[in-house]
N, C-alpha and C positions, 0 to 999 in steps of 0.2 A: 626565707631566713628565719629561724628561731633564735632566741636569746640563748639557749643553751649551747648553739653553735658559736657565740661569741666568747672570746677570752674573758673569764669572769674577772682578771685583774685589770684588762682593758676598760671593761664596763664599770668597774668600780671607779677608776681613774677618771673616766669619764664624767660620771656622775657627781664626783668631788668638784669638777670644774665649775658645775652648773650653780647658778643661784637659783633657777627654778626648779621644777620636778620632772624627775625621770620615771616615767611609767611604762613597766613591762607587762607581758601577758600574765605573769604571777601576781601583779599588783591586784589589790583589792578594787581599785577604781578604774582598772583596764576597760572594762565594758563601757563604762560611763563615759570616759574620753575617747574611745574610738567611735562613738555615735555621732552621726551628722543629722543635720535638719530632715532630709529625706529618709524616712523609715526603709524604704526599699533598698538601701545600701547597707550591706552587712560585710565590711572588710575587717581583716585582721592583721594590723601593722606589727613588726618585729619589736619597735620601740615607738613610744610617743615623749617628746620633750615638751613640757609645757614652759615656754621661754618667758624669763621675766625682762629681758633685755637685750640689746643687740649682741652683746659677748655670747649669751646662750645660744643665739642665732648661728654666730660664727663657729663655736665648739661644735654644735650639732651638724653643722653643714660639713666641717672638716672630719668627723667621725663617721658620717655617712659615706664620703668619698674614699677614706682609708679603708673601711671595710666593705666597700662595694655594695652599699645597701642603697636600694632606690629611695629619692628624696621625696616626699609629699610635703606641700605647704598648706596648713590650714590657717584661716584667720577667723571668720563667722562661722563657718561650716555651713553655708546655705546653699552650696553649690548645687545645681540641678542634679548634675551626675555624680554629685559626692566625691568629687575630684580632689577634696582636701584630705582623703585617706586612701591607702591602697593596702593590700595583702604584702605581707613581708617588707615594707617600708619603714624608714625611719620618718614619722611625722612631726614636722616642725611646726607647733602649734603655738600661734601668735595672740591667742585670745587673752592673756593676761597682760598684752602690751597694749593697754587702752588708754593712755593719757591723752590729754585735749588741753590744748593752749589757745585761747581767743586773745587775738590782738586787734583792739579796735582803732588804734591809731593807724595801723596799715590796713584794716579792714579784711583781715585774714584769719583763718583757724588752720592750726596744726594739729593732726590727728594721727595717732599711732594705729598700726596694720590691724590691731585686735578690736578696735572700736565697732560696736553695732551701731546702726542709724539711730537707735532710741537714746544712746550715749551722747551723740553729737547734737540731736534735736534738743535734748534737756541742757546742754551747755549753752546752746544758741538763742533758746526761746526768750530768756530775760531781755535780750537785746534786740529781738525783732529782726533777726537774722537767720539766714539759710543758704545753702546752695543746692542744686538738683541733685536728689538721691532718688532712692526707690520708693516703694509704696507700702512696706511692711517696717517696722521699726526693729525687727529681729534680724533684718538682713546685715550682713557685715560690709563695712566700708570698702575694703580692699578688693574682695572679688568683683564687687559692684563697680567699683573705678576701673578695675584693669580690663573689664569686659567693655566699658565704655559709660554706662550708666545713664537712666533717664528715668523720670517720674513726674510726679505734680508740678513741678515747676521747668520743667523742659521746655515748654512753649515759650515761656518768658526768658529764660536764662541759659537753655542749651542743655546739652548733655553734661554729666558729671565732670568729664575730662575737660570741657570748655571753661571750667573754673579751676583746673588744676594748674598750680604754679610750678611747683617742684615736687620731688620725691627723694626719698634716700632709699637706696637699694644695694642689697649684698649680691654681688655677681658670682658666677661659678667657681672664679678663681680666688674668691675669699676677700676681694676688695669691697669696702664700703665706700659708695660715691653718692653724690648729690646730682641729680639730672634736672635740667631746666632747659628752655628754649636756647641757651647760650652754652651750657656745659651737657656734653654729650647730647646733642640734639637729636641725634639718629635714635638713641635709646629712649630719650624722652617722648618722641614721636610713636615709638613702638609700643611702650606702655599704656599709651592711649587707646586702648581697645584690643591691644595684642595678647591680653591674659597674662598668666604666671610664666611665659615662656622664657624670660630674660633675665630672672634674677628673684630674689626676695625682697620685695618693698617692705620697709618697716615702718615709714611714716610718709605723710601727705601734707602739702600745703595746698590750701584752697581759698580762693577770693569769696568774699561773702556778698550777699544781696539782701535787699528788703523783702522780709517774709513774716510780718507778725499775724494780724488777723487776715482771715480769707473767709471767702464765702464758699462753701464746699460741702460734700457728703453725696449720699446716692438718691438717685430720682430713677424709679424703675416703672415699667409697663409690662403687662401680660405678654407671654410669648408670642401670641397670635399678631401683635402689633409690631413684631420685629421688622416685618416687610414694609412697613411705613417709617419706623424710626430710623432704621440703619442708613437707608439712602439719604434722609432728611440731615441725620448726623454727619454723615460724608461731607455733603454740600456745605453743611455749616462749618466744620472744623477746618477744612482747607482755607477759609477765608476769614476766620475768626480773628479778633486782635489778639497779640501774642499774650497778654495778661489773662486772657480766658483759656481755661484748660478743662476738658473732660476726656475720660476714655471710656470706650463703650464695652459693655461686658454681656455675656450670656451666663447665667447662674440659676442655682436653685435656692429659694428662701430657707435658710436655715430654721429648725425648729427651736428658736430661743426667745426669750420673752421681749426683747426690743422690737421684734418684729410683730405685726398683728397676726393673730392666730389663724385667721381666715386665709393667709398668704403662705402658711408653712408648707414647705415641700412643693410649693408651686415652681415651675420653671418660668423664668422671666428674662427680659432683656432689660438693660438702663445704661444710665450714665453715672460715673463718679465725678464730682466736680470739684476744682479747686481754682478759684478766680481771685486774682489780685487785684489791687488798686481800686479803682472807683467803682463803688455800689451800684451807680446808675448804669454803667457799662454791663455789669455782671446781672444785674436785674433784668436788663433788657434781653441778655442772652437766654437766662432762665425762662422768662416768659415766652420766647418763641416756641420753647418745646411744651411749655404748659399749655399754651393756646393751640398748639398743633394737635396734640393728643394728650388728654389729661392723664396725669400720671397715677398709677394704682398705689404708688408709695413715693412720698416726697419729703426726704429728710435733709434737705438742703439748708443750711443756716450759716450764721455767722459764727466762727470759731477760731481758735488759735491753730496755726498752720501745724504745731507739734500734736495738737489732738486729731486730726485727719491723719497723720502720719501713722498712729497707731490704732485707728479705728476698728481694723478687721483682723488684729494680732490674735485675738482670743478664739477667733473662729478656725485658725490655721496653726495650733500648736506644732512644736516639734515632734517628730515622731511619726507623722502620718507618711503613707505609701505615696509617692509621687511619680508620676511618668510625664515628662515634658516634650512638646514639640514646638517649633518655632518658625516663623516666616516674617520677612520683610515685604511690604506691600507699598507700592507706589499709587495705585488704582483700587478701588473697589467698585467693578463692573456690577451690572444687574446679575449676570451670571455666577459672580464671585459671592455676592450676598445670598442668592438662592441655595448655593452649595453650603454656605456658612449655617444658614437656617435649618436645613436639611439636618446637619449633622448636630447642631444645638439642640435640636429637639430629642436628640438621644442621648443627652447627658447621661452617663452610667451611673454615678452616684450624687449624693447630695453635695458633696465638697468639691467635685469636679466643676471646671469653669473654663471660660474663654475670655482673654482681654485684647482689645485693641488698643494699644498706647500710640497716641500722637507723637511722632518725631519729626514735626514740622516746625513752623514758627522759628524762633532762634536756633534751633538744630539745623536749619538750613543756612546759616550766616556763614558757615564754613564748606569748603569743598571735599569731596571723598578723600584727596590727596593729603589734606592738611593733618590727619591723624590715622592710626591704624583702622580705625573703626570707618569702614569704607562703604557707609550705605545713607549718605547725606541726602540722596535722592528720594529715600523712601518717606512715605507719609504715616506709616504705622508699622509699629513692630508688634506681630501677634503672637500671643502664646496659648497653646492649647494644653490643659493640664487636666490628667485623670488623676484624682486624689480619693484616697479612702483610708480609714484607720485599719481595716481588716486586710492583711497580706493575701487572704485567699481569693480576694478580688482583684489581684494584680493582673491577671490575664484580661479581664473585663475592661479595667480602664487602659490597659496597654493597647489593647485591638481598637478600642473607641479612639484613643487619640491618633493613633497611627493612620487609620482608615480616613479620620477626619483630614489629617495633614495631606493625605495623598490626594483628596478631592480638592483642596484649595492650593495645592502647591503649583498646578499650573498658571495661576493669576498671581504668583508671587516673583519676587526679583530673584529668586533662586536659594538663597542663603537664609540663615537665621541668627538672631542674637546668640552668642556663645554662652552666655549666662542662663539662657532657656534651652540648651540642647543637653540630652543625654550624650553617652559616648558613641557618637554615630560615625565615626571615620573620617578620614582624610578627605574624601570628596566633599562632604558637607562642610567640613572646616575651610577648603579652598573656596567653596561656593559663597561662604559667609564673607570672606575677606576680599574677595573679588579680585579687582586689578592690584591691590596692596599686599597680595600674598607674597609676590617674588621678592619685593623688598624687604618684607617680614623674614623671609627666610635667609636673605643675605645678612641681616642684622643679628639674626640668631646664630649664624655662622660665625660672625665676629665676638659675640659675647658668651655663646655657649655651644661650641663647635661639638662637644661630645654629647649634647643633648641630656645633660644633667637634670634639668628641669623639664620633664616630660610626663609627668602625671598631671595633665591639663589637657584643654582642647589644643593639642600639641601641633605646633608649628616645626616642622623637621629642618634642621640645618640643610 
């Protein structure tokens, strides 16, 4: 649908209703606002509404329904598959709704759906507080939470959804409701990992946790050491205290000044640490690896948690070409490790990387059935990303990521983290939700029987 097919009077009346900005394909800033983090995504919506408040959300939803325009919901715009935008859609853009309210009396923070993690980290840093989120400050809180959410604090405090107390959500029928464990408990369960399938979440209330100074940063070894470091890491992280966190990575050292020149463009393996609490325990954990194999690069130090959260932002600016593949892993057998090392040695571009995020520790304190996120028995969430600035390299990074995933898929639990998936179809979505999928379908039928909210990793009614 193009705007010229819309009645001009209806469009003008709609624009007059809005506190925010209506962006059409004729607008000077249309190309700016249709872009998302993943430069591989090039969608052309019919309309973009930059909402300033909930009223704008309600008016936009109603306009889309009346004129039969597909509804896309964009918050941070960081989604792997770019599902915050779609051709011929009306994009309800929440990025201007980014208010934050810290309540130290009740140890909570209320954040609007347009907040980026950097906004939240900045607001909480003076109080030495945080809750589990992702590892880039440019990530949006809304998509992260609705997908489940995990990061540097997850072994200590669980998934992002494990700190979620309530949410405000606009339903397909236009109602604005507040959901928690007592009010609309089925819907509250569903948004804890079920994605954007059930409505437009406009704000979230989270419980806070201590997270001031941490001991963190990267510790890297040459790629030929991976056959030793990876199994050593596997055995370590499965038994480590909850306050000790590190994820394993395959990467190429970027040619920037903060890294020693002799390591530039070298393929390496390593750990990124984020240890809370006792420096004695933290130092003991670090020393186990240093004494096992001396790192080629060791940048682990005491730093504010907020500093770690933005440490790698500059290396991955918005607009790079990304192709993502994801897997949940319970075990890392010797055969799986061997396959990973083979394909990691073929990293196709300097930006391409592979991460193994531990989702054990406090993430295991709940059962698969306690939330829509149905992979509590996993020990790692693996992401394989082919990344490059040049679109002509898309076939290369895509082929590498797919072939890598096919090689390690037999060793996985079958599905993947929905925030790390491209548009891969229903079978992969079902595999990702496992036994929770049928329950999610029933809740979808109850709250969105016409599948109005379908531009997502879609759970069909």
